[in-house]
C-alpha positions in Angstrom: -24.8 25.6 33.6 -21.7 27.4 31.6 -24.2 29.6 29.9 -26.2 30.7 32.8 -23.6 31.2 35.5 -20.3 31.8 33.6 -21.5 33.8 30.5 -23.1 36.8 32.1 -19.6 37.6 33.5 -17.8 37.4 30.0 -17.4 40.2 27.6 -19.8 40.2 24.7 -16.9 39.1 22.1 -16.1 36.0 24.1 -19.5 34.9 24.4 -20.0 35.3 21.0 -17.0 33.3 20.0 -18.1 30.3 22.5 -21.8 30.3 21.0 -20.0 30.1 17.5 -17.8 27.3 18.5 -20.7 25.4 20.3 -22.7 25.6 16.9 -19.8 24.7 15.0 -19.2 21.8 17.4 -22.9 20.6 17.1 -22.9 21.0 13.5 -20.0 18.9 12.6 -20.9 16.0 15.2 -24.3 15.9 13.7 -22.6 16.0 10.0 -20.2 13.3 11.3 -22.9 10.8 12.7 -25.4 11.0 9.7 -22.9 11.0 6.6 -22.1 7.8 4.8 -18.6 6.9 5.0 -18.5 5.4 1.8 -17.4 2.1 0.4 -14.8 0.5 -2.3 -16.9 -0.8 -4.7 -16.4 -4.3 -6.2 -14.5 -4.8 -9.4 -17.2 -6.1 -11.7 -15.3 -5.6 -14.8 -12.9 -8.4 -14.0 -13.2 -12.0 -15.2 -12.5 -15.1 -13.0 -9.1 -15.8 -14.9 -7.9 -12.4 -14.1 -8.8 -12.7 -10.7 -7.1 -15.8 -10.3 -3.7 -14.3 -11.4 -4.1 -11.5 -9.0 -4.9 -13.7 -6.3 -1.5 -15.6 -6.4 0.4 -12.5 -7.0 1.9 -10.0 -4.3 2.1 -6.7 -4.5 3.5 -3.8 -2.3 3.2 0.0 -2.0 5.8 2.3 -0.3 4.1 4.7 2.3 6.2 7.4 3.8 9.3 5.4 3.3 7.9 2.2 4.7 6.9 -0.8 2.3 3.3 -2.1 3.1 2.3 -5.4 1.6 -0.9 -5.4 -0.2 -3.7 -7.9 0.4 -5.8 -9.3 -2.5 -9.8 -9.3 -1.3 -11.4 -12.4 -3.4 -14.6 -10.8 -3.0 -14.3 -7.4 -4.2 -11.5 -8.3 -6.5 -9.3 -5.3 -5.6 -6.1 -4.7 -3.8 -7.2 -3.6 -0.4 -6.1 0.0 0.2 -3.4 0.1 3.4 
């Protein structure tokens, strides 16, 4: 509707800018829908004894002046990122 009824009355520069923004929006929406967000891989290099030590320990990190307690993931054997 916009492209048929409104665009003929707009200056060509505005139509070109609108078309460019539309194409970029569709491109980024398609990339977002089809891109793998990634995973944090499992720590395969850690033995059971070292994992047990980490499981009983606590770790905290300061982010923007706020202290955040990190949790140990028993399955992945990593400290979960905040």
